[in-house]
C-alpha positions in Angstrom: 0.0 0.0 0.0 1.3 3.4 -0.9 1.1 5.8 2.0 -1.3 8.0 0.1 -4.4 9.7 1.3 -7.8 8.9 -0.1 -8.7 11.9 -2.2 -12.5 11.5 -2.5 -14.9 11.9 0.4 -16.0 8.4 1.5 -13.0 6.7 0.1 -11.2 4.2 2.3 -7.8 2.5 2.0 -7.0 -0.7 3.9 -3.9 -2.8 3.5 -3.9 -5.7 3.3 -7.5 -6.2 2.1 -10.3 -7.4 4.3 -10.1 -10.9 3.0 -6.7 -11.4 4.5 -7.5 -10.2 8.1 -8.3 -13.7 9.4 -5.1 -15.1 8.0 -2.9 -12.3 9.4 -4.4 -12.9 12.9 -3.8 -16.6 12.6 -0.2 -16.0 11.6 0.3 -13.6 14.4 -1.0 -16.1 16.9 1.7 -18.5 15.8 4.3 -15.9 16.7 2.6 -15.3 20.1 3.1 -19.0 20.8 6.8 -18.6 20.3 8.8 -20.2 23.1 11.9 -18.0 22.5 12.7 -15.9 25.5 12.6 -12.1 25.5 14.8 -11.4 28.4 13.8 -13.8 31.2 10.5 -15.1 29.8 8.8 -16.1 26.5 6.0 -14.2 24.7 3.1 -16.3 26.1 4.2 -15.5 29.6 4.2 -11.7 29.0 0.9 -11.7 27.2 -0.8 -13.7 29.9 0.6 -11.5 32.7 -0.2 -8.2 31.0 -3.8 -9.3 30.3 -4.1 -10.3 33.9 -3.0 -6.9 35.0 -5.7 -5.3 32.8 -8.4 -7.8 33.8 -8.5 -8.9 30.2 -7.8 -12.6 30.8 -8.9 -14.9 28.0 -9.7 -12.0 25.6 -8.3 -11.8 22.1 -7.8 -8.2 21.4 -8.0 -6.1 18.2 -5.9 -3.0 18.9 -5.7 0.5 17.6 -4.7 3.7 19.4 -4.4 7.5 19.3 -4.0 10.6 21.3 -7.1 12.0 23.0 -7.8 14.9 20.6 -10.5 16.1 18.2 -9.5 13.6 15.5 -10.5 13.6 11.9 -12.7 10.8 10.5 -9.7 9.0 9.1 -8.6 8.3 12.7 -12.1 7.4 13.9 -12.2 5.0 11.0 -9.5 2.9 12.7 -11.9 2.5 15.7 -14.7 1.5 13.3 -12.5 -1.1 11.6 -11.3 -2.6 14.9 -14.9 -2.9 16.0 -15.8 -4.6 12.7 -12.8 -7.1 12.8 -13.5 -7.9 16.4 -17.1 -8.7 15.6 -16.1 -11.0 12.8 -13.4 -12.7 14.9 -15.4 -12.9 18.1 -12.7 -10.7 19.7 -12.4 -7.6 21.9 -11.8 -4.2 20.2 -9.5 -1.8 22.2 -8.5 1.8 21.5 -5.4 2.7 23.5 -5.6 6.3 24.5 -2.1 7.8 24.6 -2.7 9.9 27.7 0.9 10.9 28.4 1.3 13.2 25.4 1.0 16.9 25.8 -2.5 18.3 25.1 -3.4 19.0 21.4 -7.1 20.1 21.6 -8.3 22.5 19.0 -11.1 23.1 16.5 -9.8 23.5 12.9 -11.0 26.4 10.7 -10.0 28.1 7.5 -8.5 31.6 7.9 -10.5 34.6 6.8 -8.8 34.5 3.4 -9.3 30.8 3.3 -5.6 30.2 2.4 -4.4 28.6 5.6 -5.7 26.8 8.7 -6.4 28.3 12.1 -6.1 26.0 15.1 -8.6 27.4 17.7 -7.2 25.9 20.9 -9.3 25.0 23.9 -8.3 27.2 26.9 -6.1 24.6 28.6 -4.6 25.7 31.9 -1.7 23.3 32.0 -0.4 22.8 28.4 3.0 21.8 29.6 1.6 18.8 31.5 0.5 15.5 30.1 -3.1 15.3 28.8 -4.1 12.8 31.4 -3.9 15.7 33.9 -5.9 18.0 31.5 -7.6 21.0 33.0 -9.6 23.3 30.8 -10.3 26.8 31.9 -14.1 26.7 32.0 -14.2 30.5 32.7 -12.8 31.2 29.2 -15.1 28.9 27.3 -17.6 31.7 26.5 -14.8 33.5 24.6 -13.9 30.2 22.9 -17.5 29.6 21.8 -17.7 33.2 20.5 -14.6 32.6 18.4 -16.1 29.2 17.2 -19.2 31.1 16.1 -17.1 33.7 14.2 -14.8 31.2 12.4 -17.5 28.7 11.5 -19.4 31.1 9.3 -17.3 30.0 6.3 -18.9 26.5 6.4 -22.2 25.3 5.0 -25.1 25.7 7.4 -25.2 22.0 8.3 -21.5 21.9 9.2 -21.7 25.2 11.1 -24.7 23.8 13.1 -22.8 20.7 14.0 -19.8 22.7 15.2 -21.9 25.1 17.3 -23.9 22.3 18.8 -20.8 20.4 19.8 -19.1 23.4 21.3 -22.2 24.1 23.4 -22.4 20.5 24.5 -18.7 20.5 25.4 -19.1 23.7 27.4 -22.2 22.2 29.3 -20.4 19.0 30.1 -17.2 20.8 31.2 -19.3 22.6 33.8 -20.5 19.2 35.1 -17.2 17.3 34.9 -14.2 17.2 37.1 -12.3 14.9 34.7 -11.7 16.8 31.6 -9.4 14.2 30.0 -12.1 11.5 30.3 -14.7 13.9 28.9 -12.9 14.3 25.6 -13.0 10.5 25.2 -16.6 10.3 26.3 -17.8 12.8 23.6 -16.0 10.9 20.9 -17.4 7.6 22.1 -21.0 9.0 22.1 -20.5 10.1 18.5 -19.3 6.6 17.6 -22.3 5.0 19.3 -24.6 7.3 17.2 -22.8 5.9 14.2 -23.6 2.3 15.5 -20.2 1.1 16.5 -18.3 1.0 19.8 -14.8 0.3 21.0 -13.3 -0.2 24.4 -11.1 2.7 25.5 -8.1 1.9 27.7 -5.8 4.8 28.8 -2.2 3.9 28.1 -1.3 4.7 31.7 -3.3 1.7 32.8 -1.2 -0.5 30.5 2.2 1.0 31.3 1.9 1.5 35.1 1.9 -2.3 35.7 4.7 -4.7 36.5 5.0 -6.2 33.0 6.0 -2.9 31.3 8.2 -1.7 34.1 10.2 -5.0 34.0 10.4 -4.6 30.2 11.9 -1.2 30.6 14.4 -2.3 33.3 15.6 -5.2 31.3 16.3 -2.9 28.4 18.1 -0.5 30.8 20.5 -3.3 31.7 21.6 -3.3 28.1 21.3 0.4 27.5 24.5 0.9 25.5 23.9 -2.0 23.1 20.2 -1.2 22.8 20.9 2.4 21.9 23.6 1.4 19.4 21.2 -1.1 17.7 18.2 1.4 17.7 20.2 4.3 16.2 21.9 2.0 13.6 18.5 0.8 12.4 17.2 4.3 12.1 20.3 5.3 10.1 19.8 2.4 7.7 16.1 3.2 7.3 16.8 6.9 6.6 19.5 5.9 4.0 17.1 3.4 2.3 14.3 6.0 2.1 16.4 9.0 1.2 15.7 10.8 4.5 18.4 13.4 5.4 17.3 14.8 8.7 18.0 12.9 11.9 14.7 13.9 13.5 12.7 11.9 10.9 10.8 9.6 11.3 11.9 9.7 14.9 15.1 11.3 16.5 18.2 9.3 17.3 18.7 8.5 20.9 21.3 10.8 22.4 24.1 10.5 25.0 24.7 13.0 27.8 27.9 13.3 29.8 27.7 14.6 33.3 30.8 14.6 35.6 32.6 12.3 33.1 29.8 9.7 33.4 27.8 8.6 30.3 24.0 8.6 30.3 22.3 6.9 27.4 18.9 8.0 26.3 16.3 5.3 26.0 13.0 5.5 24.0 10.9 6.0 27.1 9.4 8.8 29.1 9.3 9.2 32.9 6.2 11.0 34.2 6.8 12.8 37.5 4.2 13.2 40.2 3.3 16.7 38.9 2.4 15.4 35.4 5.6 16.6 33.7 7.5 14.2 31.4 11.2 13.7 31.0 13.3 11.5 28.7 14.6 8.4 30.5 18.3 7.6 30.5 20.3 4.5 31.5 23.9 4.2 32.6 26.3 1.4 32.0 25.3 -0.3 35.3 21.6 -0.5 34.4 20.4 2.3 36.6 17.7 4.7 35.3 17.8 8.4 35.4 16.1 11.6 34.3 18.1 14.8 33.7 16.7 18.0 35.3 18.5 21.1 34.2 21.4 18.9 33.1 21.7 17.1 36.4 20.9 13.4 36.8 18.2 12.2 39.2 17.3 8.6 39.7 14.0 7.5 38.2 12.9 5.3 41.1 9.2 4.9 40.6 8.8 2.1 38.1 5.1 2.7 37.5 5.9 6.1 35.9 7.7 4.7 32.8 5.9 5.3 29.4 7.1 4.3 25.9 7.8 6.7 23.1 6.4 6.1 19.7 8.2 3.0 18.4 8.3 1.2 21.7 4.6 1.9 22.3 3.5 -0.2 19.3 6.3 -2.8 19.7 5.1 -3.5 23.2 1.4 -3.5 22.3 1.8 -5.6 19.1 3.9 -8.2 20.8 2.3 -8.5 24.3 -1.3 -7.5 24.0 -3.1 -7.4 20.7 -3.8 -10.1 18.1 -3.3 -7.4 15.5 -2.8 -3.7 15.5 -4.5 -1.2 13.2 -2.4 1.8 12.2 -3.1 4.9 10.2 -0.7 6.1 7.5 1.7 7.8 9.9 1.9 4.9 12.3 2.6 2.4 9.6 5.7 4.3 8.6 6.9 4.2 12.2 6.3 0.5 12.5 8.4 -0.3 9.5 11.2 0.6 11.9 9.6 -1.2 14.8 9.7 -4.3 12.6 13.4 -3.9 12.2 13.9 -3.5 16.0 11.8 -6.6 16.7 13.9 -8.7 14.2 17.4 -7.3 15.0 17.3 -6.6 18.8 14.5 -8.9 20.1 15.1 -11.6 17.5 11.4 -12.3 17.0 9.4 -12.2 13.8 7.4 -9.0 13.8 3.6 -9.5 14.1 1.7 -8.2 11.0 -0.3 -5.0 11.3 -3.1 -3.4 9.3 -2.9 0.0 7.7 -6.2 1.8 7.3 -7.3 5.3 6.6 -10.4 7.1 5.3 -11.4 10.6 4.1 -14.5 12.5 5.1 -14.7 15.9 3.4 -17.3 18.7 3.4 -17.2 18.2 -0.4 -14.8 16.8 -2.9 -12.1 19.1 -4.3 -12.8 20.7 -7.7 -10.1 18.9 -9.7 -10.9 21.0 -12.8 -8.8 23.7 -11.1 -5.7 21.5 -11.5 -6.5 20.8 -15.1 -7.0 24.5 -15.9 -3.7 25.4 -14.2 -1.9 22.7 -16.1 -3.3 23.9 -19.4 -2.2 27.5 -18.7 1.2 26.4 -17.6 1.7 24.4 -20.8 0.6 27.5 -22.8 3.0 29.6 -20.8 5.8 27.2 -21.7 4.9 27.3 -25.4 5.0 31.1 -25.3 8.7 30.8 -24.3 9.7 27.9 -26.5 7.4 28.1 -29.5 6.0 31.7 -29.6 5.5 31.4 -33.3 2.4 29.3 -32.6 0.7 32.5 -31.3 1.9 35.0 -34.0 0.8 35.7 -37.5 2.5 33.3 -40.0 3.5 36.3 -42.0 5.5 37.8 -39.2 9.2 38.0 -40.5 10.5 36.4 -37.3 8.2 33.4 -37.8 9.3 33.0 -41.4 13.0 33.3 -40.5 12.7 30.7 -37.8 11.0 28.2 -40.1 13.8 28.7 -42.7 16.5 28.3 -40.0 14.9 25.1 -38.7 15.1 23.7 -42.2 18.6 24.9 -42.7 20.0 23.4 -39.5 18.9 20.0 -40.6 21.3 20.0 -43.5 23.9 22.5 -42.3 27.6 21.4 -41.8 28.5 20.6 -38.3 30.6 23.7 -37.9 27.6 25.9 -38.7 24.9 24.2 -36.6 25.8 26.1 -33.4 25.6 29.5 -35.1 22.2 28.6 -36.6 20.9 27.3 -33.2 22.0 30.5 -31.5 20.1 32.6 -34.1 17.0 30.4 -33.6 17.2 31.0 -29.8 17.6 34.8 -30.4 14.6 34.9 -32.7 12.5 32.8 -30.3 13.3 35.3 -27.5 12.4 38.2 -29.7 9.0 36.6 -30.6 8.4 35.9 -26.9 9.0 39.5 -26.1 6.2 40.4 -28.6 3.9 38.3 -26.5 4.7 39.9 -23.1 1.1 41.1 -22.6 -0.3 37.6 -23.3 2.3 36.1 -20.9 1.4 38.5 -18.1 -2.3 37.7 -18.6 -1.7 34.0 -18.3 0.5 34.5 -15.2 -2.3 36.5 -13.7 -4.8 33.7 -14.5 -2.5 31.1 -13.0 -2.1 33.2 -9.8 -5.8 33.6 -9.5 -6.4 29.9 -10.0 -3.6 29.0 -7.5 -5.4 31.1 -5.0 -8.7 29.4 -5.7 -7.0 26.0 -5.5 -5.4 26.8 -2.1 -8.8 27.8 -0.7 -10.3 24.7 -2.3 -7.8 22.4 -0.6 -8.4 24.1 2.8 -12.2 24.0 2.7 -12.2 20.5 1.3 -9.6 19.2 3.8 -10.0 15.8 5.4 -8.5 17.1 8.6 -11.6 18.6 10.1 -12.7 17.0 13.4 -15.2 14.1 13.4 -18.0 16.2 15.0 -18.2 18.5 12.1 -20.2 15.7 10.5 -23.3 13.8 11.5 -22.0 10.5 10.3 -18.8 8.7 9.6 -19.9 7.5 6.2 
C-alpha cells in the first residue's frame, strides 16, 4: 500500500485487504506461541501476565490507538474497523488512548482569506503537563465559543450547526465534569455510538503502570549501551534506504549525555513525575535509570511512571497485548522501523499489522482547477519555447525561424551552433512580442492557484469528526 491519502470523500484504503485479516491474525497467533525468550520469559508469559494486570484474561484483542484529541474521521475509521474485525473474529476491540502526550485540543478552521488553517485551541490551563492531567479553563469557554461562532461562518449551514452544537455540548459537560481528560473521550465515544459502532477505550497509563511494562523497561536499561547502538543503527539504515536526510525523521536518534565524566544513554521511554511533567529516560552502564533535570541526573525510582515513546509503544502492544494492531498512515511508517527492531534486537518475527485510513470531506475538491492550471502552464511554456504558434504566420521572425529550422537539418556541423544561437535569439524576440499575453496567463495562474489553495483548505479531510453527523 502506498502511503497516500484517499482523495475522494467516503474513500477508504486498507492494507492488506479485508479478505486477509483472518489469515494475518492466525499467523500472528503462531508468533505469540513462540517459546523464544525475550529477556527472562517467553512471549506467552508476558501476554498472559499483561492481560491479567488489565483484567482482560482470555480475551483476544484487536488493537488500535491514538491521542485524545479532536481527531478527523480517518482516525475514527480505525476504531470502526477494529470494531468490525473484532465482531467478525469474536474478539475484543480496544483503543489505547495515549494519555501521556501533551494536550493538542483545537477546532480547525480556514482563515478569513481561506488560504491557511487556524487552530482554535481550547483554553487549557496546563499545556506543559500530560493530557491525562488535563484542566480546561471553564471560565474562558464563553470566549472560545464566541470565536467558534465567528470562524464557523465560512462553512455550509449544516456543518456550522454541528460545530456550534458540539461546542455548546462541550461547554455544558465541562461545567459538570471534574475529569476533563475523560470527557474528551466520552464525547468521541458518544458520537461513535450514534454511528452504530463501539470500541473499548483503555488509557495507556493503565497498561504501562503495571509490572509487566516496568520490568520490560528495566531489562532494556541493563543493556542500554547495546540497545541504543542497535536502535540508532537501524534508524540510520532506514533513513538511508528512504532518502531521509534529517536525523529527526521519522523519529530522532537516541542521544548521549555526559555529566561529571559519566555517560547517560537516552532510551526510547518517558518518565512522568508526580506533577504530570515528562522527561526522557536515560540509562547508565550499570543498568540504573535516570532523568536529567537542568542537566543534572536524578534517579528514576518509581517504576510505574515509565511510558514508551512512539516506536516502543507499538512494539510492546503488538507483541504482548493485541492479536493485531490497526495503524493509520503515519503509524505504519513508524512501524516499518519497529519491525526492524523486533527482528534485530529482540530476535522475533514482527507480528503483522493493518494500515487503514479514510477521508470524510465537506465536499470533494474541484479537480478542474488542477486541469486549468496545467493547461495554462503548458501554454505559458509554449510562449517561451514556440512563440511562433501565437503569432501571425506572415511575421518576419516566424518566417525566419522556419527557414533556419530547415537549414539546421542540412547544415555542416561547424555551422549548426551559429544557426541554433540565431534560432534562440529569434525565439526570445518573438516571446518579447507576447509579453502582454504572458502576463495575462501569469495572472490567470495566480488567480487559479489562490482558488485552489482555498479549495484544498475548505475540502480538507483534517476537520474533526464532530463537524459531520455520520462517519460514512
